[in-house]
C-alpha positions in Angstrom: -52.4 -36.8 -5.5 -53.4 -33.4 -4.2 -52.5 -30.2 -6.1 -51.3 -27.3 -4.0 -51.5 -23.6 -5.1 -51.0 -20.8 -2.6 -53.1 -17.8 -3.5 -51.3 -15.8 -0.9 -48.0 -15.2 -2.8 -47.6 -15.8 -6.5 -49.2 -17.6 -9.4 -47.5 -20.4 -11.3 -46.2 -19.0 -14.6 -47.0 -22.1 -16.6 -49.2 -25.2 -16.7 -48.1 -26.7 -13.4 -49.0 -26.7 -9.7 -46.8 -24.9 -7.2 -46.7 -28.2 -5.3 -48.1 -31.7 -5.3 -48.8 -33.8 -2.2 -48.6 -37.6 -2.4 -49.2 -39.3 1.0 -46.9 -37.6 3.5 -44.6 -36.0 0.9 -44.9 -32.5 -0.6 -43.0 -31.9 -3.9 -42.6 -28.2 -4.5 -42.0 -26.9 -8.1 -39.1 -24.6 -8.7 -39.6 -21.1 -7.1 -38.1 -17.9 -8.3 -37.9 -14.5 -6.6 -41.2 -13.0 -7.6 -43.1 -10.7 -5.2 -46.8 -10.8 -4.4 -47.5 -8.9 -7.6 -45.7 -11.5 -9.6 -42.7 -9.2 -10.5 -39.2 -10.7 -10.4 -37.2 -8.6 -7.8 -33.7 -7.5 -8.5 -30.5 -9.1 -7.1 -29.8 -12.4 -5.5 -30.4 -11.2 -2.0 -33.9 -9.8 -2.8 -34.7 -12.9 -4.9 -33.7 -15.2 -2.1 -35.9 -13.3 0.4 -38.9 -13.7 -2.0 -38.1 -17.4 -2.8 -38.0 -18.3 0.9 -41.3 -16.4 1.6 -42.9 -18.2 -1.4 -41.6 -21.6 -0.2 -42.8 -21.0 3.3 -46.3 -20.0 2.0 -46.5 -23.2 -0.1 -45.4 -25.4 2.8 -47.9 -23.6 5.1 -50.8 -24.7 2.8 -50.2 -28.2 4.1 -49.2 -27.2 7.7 -45.5 -27.7 7.0 -42.5 -25.5 7.6 -38.8 -25.2 6.5 -38.0 -27.8 9.3 -39.9 -30.3 7.2 -37.9 -29.9 4.1 -35.8 -33.0 3.4 -34.2 -32.0 0.0 -33.6 -28.9 -2.1 -32.4 -28.6 -5.6 -30.9 -25.2 -6.3 -30.3 -23.6 -9.7 -28.0 -20.6 -10.1 -27.6 -18.5 -13.2 -24.0 -17.8 -12.3 -21.9 -20.0 -9.9 -20.1 -16.8 -9.0 -23.2 -16.1 -6.8 -22.6 -19.3 -4.9 -21.0 -17.8 -1.8 -23.8 -15.2 -1.4 -26.4 -17.8 -2.2 -24.9 -20.2 0.4 -24.9 -17.5 3.1 -28.5 -16.6 2.4 -29.6 -20.2 2.3 -27.9 -21.0 5.6 -29.5 -18.0 7.2 -33.0 -19.0 5.9 -32.7 -22.7 7.1 -30.8 -21.9 10.4 -29.7 -25.2 12.0 -31.8 -27.3 9.8 -29.7 -29.0 7.1 -31.8 -30.8 4.4 -29.9 -32.7 1.6 -29.3 -30.5 -1.4 -27.8 -30.1 -4.8 -26.7 -26.8 -6.4 -25.9 -26.4 -10.0 -25.3 -23.6 -12.5 -27.8 -23.5 -15.5 -27.7 -21.7 -18.8 -30.8 -19.6 -18.0 -33.7 -19.5 -15.6 -37.3 -18.3 -16.1 -37.6 -14.5 -16.3 -33.8 -14.4 -16.2 -33.9 -15.0 -12.4 -30.5 -15.4 -10.6 -31.7 -18.4 -8.5 -34.5 -21.0 -8.4 -35.2 -23.5 -5.6 -37.3 -26.6 -5.6 -37.8 -28.7 -2.5 -39.3 -31.8 -1.1 -40.9 -31.8 2.4 -42.4 -34.6 4.5 -44.9 -34.6 7.3 -43.0 -37.4 9.2 -39.6 -35.7 9.7 -39.1 -36.3 13.4 
């Protein structure tokens, strides 16, 4: 098991790793919309921009990209944000369509609007 922490974007806000690699699979912890200073940005659009940048940076640590993501789990603070979330998610992933689950939760860290965790594999072709 290899622990992955990207110094390029944000630091984990608890006792966990940003990701863990086991063999050809990378398990990414939940990511919220914090900028490089670690501040949660406002609004679902800005949070999604930061989340996707953070995820890309974590994946890049292991020479992976969004095309290698096979599953996402998405947490929304308010399911009324689903349409906007879905639009931004589709834009970020383009034609790539990993399996996914999306649920509403009572509350997210730092009162974020959205959190995404993902699983990526090196053998996706």
